[in-house]
C-alpha positions as CSV (number, residue, x, y, z in Angstrom):
1,M,94.3,-85.8,-173.3
2,Q,96.8,-86.5,-169.9
3,V,96.9,-89.6,-167.8
4,P,94.8,-88.5,-164.7
5,I,96.4,-86.9,-161.6
6,V,94.8,-87.1,-158.2
7,L,93.4,-83.8,-157.2
8,L,93.0,-83.1,-153.5
9,K,90.9,-80.1,-152.0
10,G,91.5,-78.6,-148.5
11,D,94.3,-79.5,-145.9
12,A,95.4,-83.1,-146.5
13,S,97.6,-82.9,-143.3
14,A,94.5,-83.0,-141.6
15,M,94.4,-86.7,-141.8
16,N,97.9,-87.2,-140.0
17,H,98.7,-87.3,-136.9
18,D,102.6,-87.3,-136.7
19,T,104.2,-84.6,-134.8
20,Y,107.6,-85.0,-136.8
21,E,109.9,-84.2,-133.6
22,S,112.7,-86.0,-134.9
23,A,112.6,-84.3,-138.4
24,R,115.9,-82.8,-139.6
25,V,117.6,-81.2,-142.6
26,L,119.8,-83.6,-144.2
27,S,123.2,-82.2,-145.4
28,I,122.9,-83.1,-149.2
29,R,122.4,-80.7,-151.9
30,N,119.0,-80.4,-153.5
31,P,119.4,-80.2,-157.1
32,L,116.0,-79.2,-157.6
33,S,115.9,-75.7,-155.6
34,D,117.2,-74.1,-152.9
35,A,114.6,-75.8,-150.7
36,P,115.4,-78.1,-148.1
37,V,115.6,-82.1,-148.1
38,V,113.9,-83.1,-144.5
39,Y,114.1,-86.4,-143.4
40,H,112.2,-88.3,-140.6
41,P,112.9,-91.8,-139.7
42,R,109.0,-92.9,-139.5
43,V,106.1,-91.3,-140.7
44,S,102.5,-92.3,-141.9
45,S,103.2,-90.8,-145.1
46,T,105.6,-88.4,-146.8
47,M,102.6,-87.1,-148.6
48,D,101.1,-85.8,-145.6
49,M,104.7,-84.7,-144.0
50,V,105.4,-82.3,-146.9
51,S,102.3,-80.4,-146.3
52,D,102.1,-80.5,-142.4
53,P,101.8,-76.9,-141.1
54,T,104.5,-77.7,-138.3
55,V,107.2,-78.8,-140.8
56,L,106.3,-75.8,-142.9
57,R,106.8,-73.7,-140.5
58,R,109.9,-75.2,-138.8
59,F,111.8,-75.4,-142.1
60,L,110.7,-73.0,-144.4
61,G,110.0,-70.0,-142.1
62,S,107.2,-69.1,-139.5
63,G,105.1,-67.3,-142.1
64,A,105.2,-70.5,-144.7
65,G,101.8,-71.6,-145.3
66,A,102.3,-73.8,-148.2
67,P,105.2,-76.1,-149.8
68,V,107.6,-74.1,-152.5
69,H,109.1,-75.8,-155.6
70,G,111.7,-78.5,-154.7
71,L,110.8,-79.3,-151.1
72,V,111.6,-82.9,-150.4
73,A,110.0,-84.9,-147.4
74,A,112.0,-88.2,-147.1
75,A,111.3,-91.1,-144.4
76,G,113.3,-94.3,-143.6
77,R,109.9,-96.0,-143.2
78,Q,106.3,-95.3,-144.0
79,L,103.4,-97.0,-142.0
80,A,100.5,-95.7,-144.0
81,G,102.0,-94.6,-147.6
82,R,99.2,-94.0,-150.2
83,G,99.5,-95.7,-153.6
84,T,97.1,-95.5,-156.7
85,H,93.6,-97.3,-156.5
86,G,93.6,-96.5,-152.9
87,R,96.4,-99.1,-152.1
88,H,98.5,-98.7,-149.0
89,W,102.3,-99.1,-149.0
90,E,104.0,-100.2,-145.7
91,T,107.8,-100.3,-145.6
92,D,110.3,-101.8,-143.0
93,D,112.8,-99.3,-141.2
94,D,115.4,-97.9,-143.8
95,A,114.5,-100.7,-146.7
96,A,113.3,-98.2,-149.2
97,V,114.2,-94.5,-150.1
98,L,110.8,-93.1,-149.8
99,M,110.0,-89.3,-150.3
100,T,107.7,-86.8,-151.6
101,V,109.0,-84.0,-154.0
102,V,107.1,-80.7,-154.7
103,I,107.1,-79.4,-158.3
104,D,105.9,-76.3,-159.6
105,R,104.2,-77.4,-162.6
106,P,100.7,-77.4,-164.1
107,A,98.2,-80.1,-163.5
108,D,98.6,-81.2,-167.1
109,W,102.3,-81.6,-167.4
110,P,103.0,-84.0,-169.8
111,F,104.1,-87.5,-168.6
112,A,104.4,-86.4,-164.9
113,S,104.6,-89.7,-163.1
114,I,106.5,-91.3,-166.2
115,R,109.3,-88.6,-165.8
116,F,109.7,-89.9,-162.4
117,G,109.5,-93.5,-163.1
118,L,112.4,-92.9,-166.0
119,A,114.3,-91.0,-163.3
120,V,114.2,-94.2,-161.0
121,R,115.3,-96.5,-164.0
122,A,118.3,-94.2,-164.5
123,Y,119.0,-94.4,-161.0
124,A,118.7,-98.2,-161.1
125,A,121.0,-98.4,-164.1
126,S,123.7,-96.2,-162.4
127,R,123.6,-99.1,-159.9
128,G,123.9,-101.7,-162.3
129,V,120.5,-103.0,-162.6
130,S,118.1,-103.0,-165.7
131,A,114.7,-101.8,-165.3
132,T,111.6,-100.9,-167.4
133,V,108.8,-98.6,-166.6
134,K,105.4,-99.9,-166.4
135,W,102.4,-97.6,-167.5
136,P,101.3,-95.4,-165.7
137,N,103.3,-95.3,-162.5
138,D,105.7,-98.3,-161.5
139,V,109.5,-99.4,-162.3
140,M,109.9,-103.1,-162.6
141,V,112.8,-105.5,-162.7
142,D,111.5,-108.5,-164.9
143,T,108.2,-108.9,-163.2
144,S,108.9,-107.7,-160.0
145,K,108.2,-104.2,-158.8
146,L,111.3,-102.0,-157.6
147,A,109.5,-98.6,-157.4
148,G,106.0,-96.8,-157.4
149,V,105.2,-93.2,-158.1
150,L,102.1,-91.2,-157.0
151,C,101.2,-88.1,-158.3
152,E,98.8,-85.4,-156.3
153,W,97.7,-81.9,-157.2
154,R,97.2,-79.8,-153.9
155,G,97.0,-76.0,-154.1
156,G,98.7,-75.1,-157.3
157,L,101.7,-77.6,-156.9
158,L,102.5,-81.1,-158.0
159,H,103.4,-83.5,-155.1
160,V,104.9,-86.6,-156.5
161,G,105.5,-89.6,-154.0
162,V,108.3,-91.7,-154.9
163,G,109.2,-95.1,-153.4
164,V,112.1,-97.1,-154.2
165,N,112.8,-100.6,-152.8
166,V,116.8,-100.1,-152.4
167,F,118.1,-102.4,-149.5
168,A,115.3,-104.8,-149.2
169,S,111.5,-105.4,-150.5
170,P,108.3,-106.3,-148.8
171,S,107.4,-109.7,-148.1
172,G,104.3,-111.3,-149.7
173,C,104.2,-109.5,-152.9
174,A,105.9,-109.6,-156.4
175,A,108.6,-107.1,-155.5
176,V,112.4,-106.6,-155.7
177,S,115.0,-104.4,-154.1
178,L,118.1,-103.2,-155.9
179,R,120.1,-105.2,-153.3
180,E,118.0,-108.2,-154.3
181,A,118.8,-107.4,-157.7
182,R,122.6,-107.5,-157.4
183,A,122.8,-103.6,-157.2
184,S,126.8,-102.4,-157.4
185,G,128.0,-99.9,-155.2
186,L,125.0,-99.1,-152.8
187,G,125.9,-96.8,-150.0
188,S,124.1,-95.3,-147.1
189,Y,120.3,-94.0,-147.3
190,E,121.4,-90.4,-147.7
191,S,124.0,-91.0,-150.5
192,E,121.2,-93.2,-152.5
193,L,118.7,-90.5,-151.9
194,K,121.1,-87.8,-153.2
195,L,121.9,-89.8,-156.5
196,L,118.3,-90.3,-157.0
197,L,117.5,-86.7,-156.7
198,E,119.9,-86.0,-159.2
199,H,118.1,-88.2,-161.7
200,I,115.0,-86.6,-160.8
201,A,116.1,-83.1,-161.4
202,R,117.1,-84.2,-164.8
203,Y,114.0,-85.6,-165.9
204,V,111.8,-82.7,-164.6
205,D,113.8,-80.5,-167.1
206,E,113.8,-83.0,-169.9
207,E,112.0,-82.2,-173.1
208,T,108.6,-84.0,-173.6
209,S,109.7,-85.5,-176.7
210,R,112.8,-87.2,-175.3
211,V,110.5,-88.2,-172.2
212,H,108.0,-90.1,-174.7
213,E,110.9,-91.5,-177.0
214,E,112.6,-93.2,-173.9
215,L,109.5,-94.4,-172.6
216,N,108.5,-96.2,-175.5
217,A,112.2,-97.7,-175.7
218,C,111.8,-99.2,-172.2
219,L,108.2,-99.7,-171.9
220,Y,107.1,-103.0,-169.6
221,G,105.3,-105.5,-171.6
222,A,105.6,-103.7,-175.0
223,G,104.3,-106.3,-177.6
224,K,103.1,-108.7,-174.7
225,R,99.5,-109.2,-174.1
226,F,98.0,-108.6,-170.2
227,M,94.7,-108.5,-168.7
228,F,93.8,-104.9,-168.7
229,R,91.4,-103.4,-166.3
230,M,89.5,-100.3,-166.8
231,P,87.8,-98.4,-164.0
232,D,84.3,-99.8,-163.0
233,A,85.0,-102.6,-165.8
234,L,85.9,-106.1,-165.8
235,P,89.4,-106.9,-167.1
236,A,89.8,-107.6,-170.8
237,E,92.7,-109.1,-172.7
238,A,95.1,-106.2,-174.5
239,R,98.1,-106.3,-176.0
240,V,100.4,-103.4,-175.1
241,C,101.5,-101.3,-178.4
242,G,103.1,-98.3,-176.9
243,V,102.6,-95.0,-175.3
244,D,101.0,-92.0,-177.4
245,E,102.2,-88.2,-177.5
246,V,100.4,-87.3,-174.5
247,G,100.8,-90.0,-172.2
248,G,98.1,-92.7,-173.1
249,L,98.7,-96.3,-173.1
250,I,98.0,-97.7,-176.8
251,V,96.4,-101.0,-176.5
252,E,95.1,-103.6,-178.9
253,T,92.1,-105.5,-178.1
254,E,89.6,-107.6,-180.0
255,S,87.9,-104.3,-181.0
256,G,91.1,-102.9,-182.5
257,R,93.7,-100.5,-181.2
258,R,92.9,-97.4,-179.1
259,S,94.8,-95.3,-176.4
260,V,93.7,-95.3,-172.8
261,Y,94.2,-92.8,-170.1
262,A,93.0,-94.7,-167.1
263,G,93.1,-98.0,-165.7
264,R,95.8,-100.7,-164.8
265,L,97.8,-103.7,-166.4
266,E,96.9,-106.8,-164.1
267,G,99.4,-109.6,-163.4
268,S,102.4,-110.6,-165.8
269,P,102.3,-110.8,-169.6
270,F,101.5,-113.9,-171.5
């Protein structure tokens, strides 16, 4: 059983009111495909931008009706970024590297969000920052959130939203940026986006067995106890034991050990 991916029907861009007049193609190589890396300084959500008919026609051709594999929509700021469990994610200008990447993979692609979390972790390591991957879709530095990943399945393609706090972190929450974590060698927004995409391309093609092995080696909270909340249930104490071969979190509760495929870890370990 695969960790769930959000399935969307219809035209998601209908929710979006951006015009994208300032959108442009960045002059960086896309390691995923020949598709462009499109940037806009401020958008509601890169998830909406990557499917917007105006963006598709302008940057993929007048006859384009859908995104293509490797298309990247990046932004300097999101005003209504989407997260899991219906949460919203707003950032300041150029504080984070924000993007949605279109990937031609099936809806049951193993470790979909985890692959991108591992890519962010590798990117952070290249800047001298040690991070762990929190099941199912966050990247952590100690107990603070560095990045988040959201996967949505649209029209036969996987849309993966990635947000990494590079230059600053949001206030009022347990978050951290690479700069605050004393990263070395940070460059411009474009150079950091380019480096992150290179790590993403590697993990998109990585063998599932190696993804599974690496995840268990860097799993946030492994061996520790958390409050774990299943959908429509009260949180219960559970110990994190690992991740199984298909992406489920292995937890141990008072009723025994089992794999769970939905829910979230709450708060810090104890």
